C-alpha positions, 0 to 999 in steps of 0.5 A: 738882114733877114735874107743874108744869113742863109749859109748858116742854114746847116747850123740852124738845122743842127741846133733846131730842137726836134730838127726834122726836115719838116719842122725845119721847113716849117720854121723857114716858111714862117721866117721868110713869110714874117720877113716878106710881110714886114719888108713889103709893108715897110717899103710900100709905106716908105715909098708911098710917103716919099715917092722917088725922093726916097733915101736908100735907108728910108728912115733918113727921109724922116725928121730927126725930131720924130720920136717914132722914127727915132725908136725905129733907128734904134730898132735898126740898130739893135737889129744890125747888132744882133744879126751881125755875129750871126753873119760874121761867124759864117763869114770867118768860116767862109774865109777859113774854107776859102784859104783851106785852113784845116779844121785842126788848125782853127784854134781860138787864137786863129779865130781871134786873129781872123776876127780882129782883122776882118772887123777892123777892115769892116769898120774902116770901110763902114766909117768911109761910106756914107750911102747905104743905097750904094752899098746895097746897089753894089751888093746886089750887082755883084753878089746877087748876080753871082748867086743867081747866074754865075755860081749855079752855072759853075756848079753844073759845069763842074758836075759834068766832069768835063763833058761838053753838051748843049747844056754845059754850053748854055751854062757857060753863056749864062755864067758869061752874061751874069758876069756882064750884068754884074759889071753893068750893074756895078757900073750904074751903081757908081753913076 
C-alpha cells in the first residue's frame, strides 16, 4: 500500500504544514526510504524462510497458531483498513474525472452513490478472489506496464501536437511494446 497512493500527492502537498517543495521532498524521501527498508527486510526474511514455496501473501505460509504471525495479520488488516479510504478517495475522484463530471455537479449525493457502487463492486470481486498473488501479478502486468511504458508515451505524443519525428515514432513503438508486454504478463499471471 505504500506505493500506490501517488495520485493523492497534490492533496498531501496542499495539506502539509509548512508546505514548501523542500519540506514535501523531505517527507517523501523519509516515507519512501522507510517503506523500502521495511518491504525489503520483510520480503528477504520471508523468502529466506520459505524459498520458492513462498505464498503471494507471505503470512499464509505461517501457522495460524503462531501468535506473532497472528499479530502481523491483524497489523496487515489495520493497514489495509487505514489505507483504503486514501486510495478510494483518489479512485472516486479519478472516476468522476474520467466521466467528465463537472465540479459543480459533484454533490454529496453523487459522492455517496459512486462510493456505494464502487464499494459494492470491490467487495463482490474481493469475495470471489482468493489468490493475492494473482491480483498482484495482474495489477503489475496491466497497470505497471501502463504507468511505465504506455501512459508516458501517449503523453509525449500528445505534447508534440501531431508532429511526426523520430521521437514520436519511438514513443509509438514503446507504447505498442508496453501493450504487448502487458498482454503477455497478464496471460502468464493466469497460468
